[in-house]
C-alpha positions, 0 to 999 in steps of 0.5 A, a space after each residue: 504960480 505966485 511970483 516971489 513966494 509959493 503957497 508953502 513959503 507964504 504959509 510959513 511966513 504967516 505962521 512966524 507972525 503972531 497974528 498969523 499963527 492961528 489963521 485958517 489957510 486953504 491952498 488952491 493948487 493944481 498940485 493935488 497928488 496925495 503926498 502933496 496934499 498930505 504935505 500941505 496939511 502937515 504944514 497946517 493947511 485946513 484943506 486943499 481945493 484943486 485947480 482948476 476949480 468949479 466956480 459954482 461949487 467953490 462957495 460950498 467948498 469954502 463953507 464946508 471948510 469954515 463949518 469944520 473949523 467952527 465945529 472943531 472950535 465948539 467941540 
């Protein structure tokens, strides 16, 4: 848990700022029930990475998110 603000509140605060409106966001959380993940995506999160995460596969997961963003922007 983050002190002061949780992930959704942080994302909401980012989206209220002009420079944060289009910023790609990925949640890293232990809250990965289907309805929770759907809620994060509805808020505008690009993806959700489950905790605990595998440090060996984390770079591939982040790269996959980045590649999807780039592909969407090119298409």
